[in-house]
C-alpha positions as CSV (number, residue, x, y, z in Angstrom):
1,M,-28.6,-12.7,-40.2
2,A,-27.1,-11.4,-37.0
3,E,-23.4,-11.9,-36.2
4,T,-22.5,-14.6,-33.8
5,L,-19.2,-15.3,-31.7
6,P,-18.2,-18.6,-30.6
7,G,-17.8,-17.4,-26.9
8,L,-20.3,-14.8,-27.0
9,G,-23.4,-15.8,-29.1
10,A,-25.6,-13.4,-31.1
11,I,-24.2,-9.9,-31.1
12,G,-26.3,-6.6,-31.6
13,E,-26.1,-3.1,-32.1
14,D,-27.5,-0.7,-29.0
15,R,-27.2,3.2,-28.7
16,L,-26.7,4.5,-25.0
17,L,-26.7,8.3,-23.9
18,D,-29.5,9.6,-26.1
19,G,-27.9,7.6,-29.0
20,K,-24.5,9.3,-29.0
21,L,-23.0,6.0,-27.8
22,V,-23.2,3.1,-30.4
23,L,-22.2,-0.3,-28.9
24,R,-21.9,-3.5,-30.6
25,Q,-22.6,-6.2,-27.8
26,P,-23.8,-9.6,-26.9
27,R,-27.6,-10.2,-26.9
28,K,-27.7,-12.2,-23.9
29,G,-25.4,-12.1,-21.0
30,H,-23.4,-9.2,-19.4
31,R,-24.6,-5.9,-21.2
32,A,-23.9,-2.1,-20.8
33,G,-26.3,-0.6,-18.2
34,S,-26.8,1.7,-15.4
35,D,-23.5,0.8,-13.5
36,A,-21.3,1.8,-16.3
37,V,-23.3,4.7,-17.4
38,L,-23.1,6.2,-13.7
39,L,-19.3,5.4,-13.6
40,A,-18.8,7.0,-16.8
41,A,-20.7,10.2,-15.7
42,S,-18.6,10.3,-12.6
43,L,-15.3,10.7,-14.3
44,P,-13.4,14.0,-13.4
45,E,-12.3,16.2,-16.1
46,L,-8.8,14.6,-17.6
47,G,-7.4,16.7,-20.2
48,E,-5.5,14.0,-22.5
49,G,-5.4,11.8,-19.3
50,P,-4.6,9.0,-20.0
51,L,-8.0,7.1,-18.6
52,L,-7.7,3.4,-18.4
53,D,-10.7,1.3,-18.2
54,M,-10.3,-1.9,-16.5
55,G,-12.1,-5.1,-17.3
56,A,-13.7,-2.8,-20.2
57,G,-16.1,-5.3,-21.9
58,V,-17.2,-3.5,-25.2
59,G,-15.5,-0.5,-23.9
60,T,-18.8,1.5,-22.6
61,I,-16.9,3.4,-19.8
62,G,-13.7,4.7,-21.6
63,L,-15.7,5.1,-25.0
64,A,-18.2,7.5,-23.2
65,A,-15.5,9.3,-21.5
66,A,-13.8,9.8,-25.0
67,L,-17.3,11.1,-26.2
68,A,-17.4,13.4,-23.4
69,Q,-13.9,14.8,-23.3
70,P,-12.7,15.3,-26.8
71,S,-8.9,15.4,-26.4
72,L,-8.9,12.4,-23.7
73,R,-6.7,9.3,-24.6
74,V,-8.2,5.9,-23.3
75,V,-7.0,2.7,-23.0
76,L,-9.4,-0.3,-22.6
77,L,-8.0,-3.3,-20.9
78,E,-10.1,-6.5,-21.5
79,R,-9.2,-10.0,-20.9
80,D,-11.7,-11.8,-23.2
81,P,-10.4,-11.4,-26.9
82,E,-13.7,-11.4,-28.4
83,L,-15.2,-8.7,-25.9
84,A,-11.9,-7.0,-26.7
85,G,-12.7,-7.2,-30.6
86,L,-16.0,-5.7,-30.2
87,A,-14.5,-2.5,-27.9
88,A,-12.1,-1.9,-31.0
89,E,-15.1,-1.9,-33.3
90,N,-16.9,0.3,-30.8
91,A,-14.3,2.8,-31.0
92,G,-14.1,3.0,-34.6
93,L,-18.1,2.8,-34.5
94,N,-17.9,6.1,-32.3
95,G,-15.4,8.0,-34.1
96,V,-12.5,8.0,-31.6
97,A,-10.4,5.0,-32.4
98,E,-7.3,7.5,-32.7
99,R,-7.6,8.5,-29.2
100,V,-8.4,5.0,-28.0
101,T,-6.1,1.3,-27.4
102,V,-7.6,-1.6,-26.7
103,V,-5.2,-3.9,-24.8
104,T,-6.1,-7.7,-24.4
105,G,-5.1,-9.1,-20.9
106,D,-5.6,-10.0,-17.3
107,I,-4.9,-7.8,-14.6
108,A,-4.4,-11.3,-12.7
109,G,-1.6,-12.3,-14.7
110,P,2.0,-11.3,-14.7
111,A,2.1,-7.2,-14.9
112,A,4.8,-7.2,-17.5
113,A,2.4,-8.9,-20.0
114,L,0.0,-6.2,-20.1
115,G,2.8,-4.1,-21.6
116,L,1.5,-1.1,-19.6
117,A,4.1,1.2,-17.8
118,P,3.9,1.9,-14.4
119,A,2.5,5.5,-12.8
120,S,1.4,6.2,-16.3
121,F,-2.4,6.8,-16.2
122,A,-4.2,10.0,-14.8
123,C,-7.2,8.0,-13.9
124,V,-8.5,4.1,-13.5
125,A,-11.9,3.2,-14.0
126,M,-13.1,0.0,-12.7
127,N,-16.6,-1.9,-12.7
128,P,-15.0,-5.2,-11.2
129,P,-17.1,-8.4,-10.4
130,F,-19.2,-8.5,-7.5
131,Y,-19.4,-11.6,-6.2
132,P,-17.5,-14.4,-5.0
133,P,-16.8,-17.9,-6.6
134,H,-19.5,-20.5,-6.4
135,A,-22.1,-17.4,-5.2
136,N,-25.9,-18.4,-5.6
137,R,-26.2,-15.5,-8.1
138,T,-23.9,-16.9,-10.8
139,S,-25.3,-16.9,-14.2
140,P,-25.1,-19.6,-16.3
141,V,-24.4,-17.4,-19.1
142,P,-20.6,-17.4,-19.6
143,N,-19.8,-13.9,-20.3
144,R,-22.5,-12.9,-17.8
145,A,-20.8,-14.9,-15.1
146,A,-17.2,-14.0,-15.7
147,A,-18.3,-10.2,-15.6
148,H,-19.9,-10.8,-12.2
149,V,-17.8,-13.4,-10.2
150,E,-14.9,-12.3,-8.3
151,E,-12.0,-14.8,-9.6
152,A,-9.3,-12.6,-8.9
153,G,-10.3,-11.0,-6.2
154,L,-10.9,-7.1,-5.5
155,E,-7.3,-6.5,-4.0
156,R,-5.9,-7.7,-7.5
157,W,-7.5,-5.0,-9.1
158,L,-6.7,-2.3,-6.5
159,Q,-2.8,-3.9,-6.8
160,A,-2.8,-3.3,-10.6
161,A,-4.6,0.3,-10.0
162,R,-1.7,1.3,-7.6
163,R,0.9,0.2,-9.9
164,L,-0.7,2.0,-13.0
165,L,-1.7,5.0,-11.6
166,K,0.4,8.2,-11.7
167,P,0.8,10.1,-8.4
168,R,-2.0,11.7,-7.2
169,G,-4.1,9.7,-9.8
170,R,-7.7,8.9,-9.3
171,L,-9.3,5.7,-9.1
172,L,-13.1,5.3,-9.6
173,M,-15.3,2.4,-9.4
174,V,-18.7,1.2,-8.8
175,H,-19.5,-2.0,-6.6
176,R,-22.2,-3.4,-4.5
177,A,-23.5,-1.1,-1.6
178,E,-22.9,-4.5,0.9
179,A,-19.1,-4.6,0.0
180,L,-18.4,-1.0,1.5
181,T,-16.6,-2.1,4.3
182,E,-14.5,-4.5,2.1
183,L,-13.8,-1.4,-0.1
184,L,-12.7,0.9,2.3
185,T,-10.4,-1.6,3.9
186,S,-8.7,-2.5,0.7
187,L,-8.4,1.5,-0.4
188,S,-6.8,2.2,3.1
189,T,-3.6,0.9,1.4
190,G,-2.1,3.7,-0.8
191,F,-5.3,5.9,-1.1
192,G,-7.0,8.7,0.5
193,A,-9.8,11.4,-0.1
194,V,-12.3,8.6,-0.6
195,A,-15.7,9.9,-1.8
196,I,-18.6,7.6,-1.5
197,R,-21.7,8.3,-3.2
198,P,-24.7,5.9,-2.3
199,V,-27.2,4.9,-5.2
200,H,-30.7,4.0,-4.5
201,A,-33.3,2.1,-6.8
202,R,-35.7,4.1,-4.8
203,A,-35.8,6.7,-2.0
204,D,-37.2,4.6,0.6
205,Q,-34.9,1.7,0.0
206,P,-31.5,0.6,0.9
207,A,-28.7,1.6,-1.5
208,I,-28.0,-1.0,-4.1
209,R,-24.7,0.2,-5.4
210,V,-21.8,2.8,-4.3
211,L,-19.6,5.0,-6.5
212,V,-16.5,5.1,-5.0
213,A,-13.6,7.6,-5.8
214,A,-10.1,7.7,-4.2
215,T,-6.8,9.6,-4.7
216,L,-3.5,7.7,-5.0
217,G,-1.0,9.0,-2.0
218,S,-3.6,11.6,-0.7
219,K,-4.0,12.0,3.1
220,K,-7.4,13.7,2.9
221,P,-10.3,12.2,5.1
222,A,-13.2,10.3,3.3
223,A,-16.4,12.1,2.4
224,L,-19.8,10.5,2.2
225,L,-21.7,12.6,-0.7
226,P,-25.4,13.1,-1.4
227,A,-27.1,9.9,-2.6
228,L,-28.3,9.3,-5.9
229,V,-32.0,8.1,-6.1
230,L,-32.7,6.0,-9.6
231,H,-36.5,5.6,-9.7
232,R,-39.6,7.4,-8.9
233,P,-42.4,5.9,-6.6
234,D,-44.2,4.9,-10.3
235,G,-40.9,3.3,-11.4
236,G,-39.6,5.8,-13.9
237,F,-36.2,7.5,-13.7
238,T,-36.2,10.6,-11.1
239,P,-35.1,13.5,-13.2
240,E,-31.5,13.6,-12.0
241,A,-31.3,9.8,-13.1
242,E,-33.0,10.6,-16.7
243,A,-30.6,13.5,-17.2
244,L,-27.3,10.9,-16.4
245,H,-28.5,8.2,-18.4
246,R,-29.1,10.4,-21.7
247,G,-25.6,12.1,-21.3
248,R,-27.1,15.3,-20.3
249,A,-25.8,15.7,-16.7
250,R,-22.3,14.8,-14.9
251,L,-22.3,13.1,-11.5
252,P,-18.8,14.7,-10.0
253,M,-17.2,12.5,-7.1
254,A,-15.6,15.5,-5.2
255,E,-12.6,15.0,-2.8
256,A,-13.4,16.0,0.7
257,G,-13.9,19.5,1.2
258,A,-14.8,20.0,-2.6
259,S,-18.1,20.5,-3.8
260,P,-20.1,17.3,-4.4
261,S,-23.2,18.4,-6.3
262,A,-24.2,16.9,-9.6
263,R,-24.3,19.3,-12.6
264,V,-26.0,19.7,-16.1
265,A,-23.4,18.9,-18.9
266,Q,-22.9,21.5,-21.4
């Protein structure tokens, strides 16, 4: 009989990245998908880091990074206790529990309550909620609505990132393409070397997502990187998107002036 949690419903087990990443996650509602996979593939080489996966859910981004970078230390920050519990289980299932810490807390609450030291992370990754409260796309499934609706506002997420990043630390996020103006305005405080990669469902359609990277305290100008196209005209993944979803390629978000090309993982 499938496990059921009071706030999340039935829990199942899925495998991403060609089966390398094992995830216990809700069968309904918000689930790991392309946004998390692409953001994880965009993270820089961090050595020991540490990396903070902010709003981690069941841990997809941080755990994918821990598997790809064997010495990386990761903190998964998640406000929902049941999701945080699944994230801790997933760290164990993927054999990285000794390098992964799960913290249950809300970035919108008091900073001291999180127990995270200021200026302590080499990188912060975030897949923040996309839509404002009362948006017409709000899901009736509670965990999906919580993951998609911007209750705290983007600026609260960026305030937390500015507080927790080391000097010259890197911030990476994925967001709706139509939110680019808001993103650039918010990042103008404290961040530079902003790199933007549009993500298109198909080559002949407008971008649906943007991957954005920025460096705390940098004065370098912004860079628009080559776009990523996810699907061929017949609906299948493009070769690059296929390689990324299988964990066989990386999608580096280079600072302005550096090479932005994707590369196959070794």
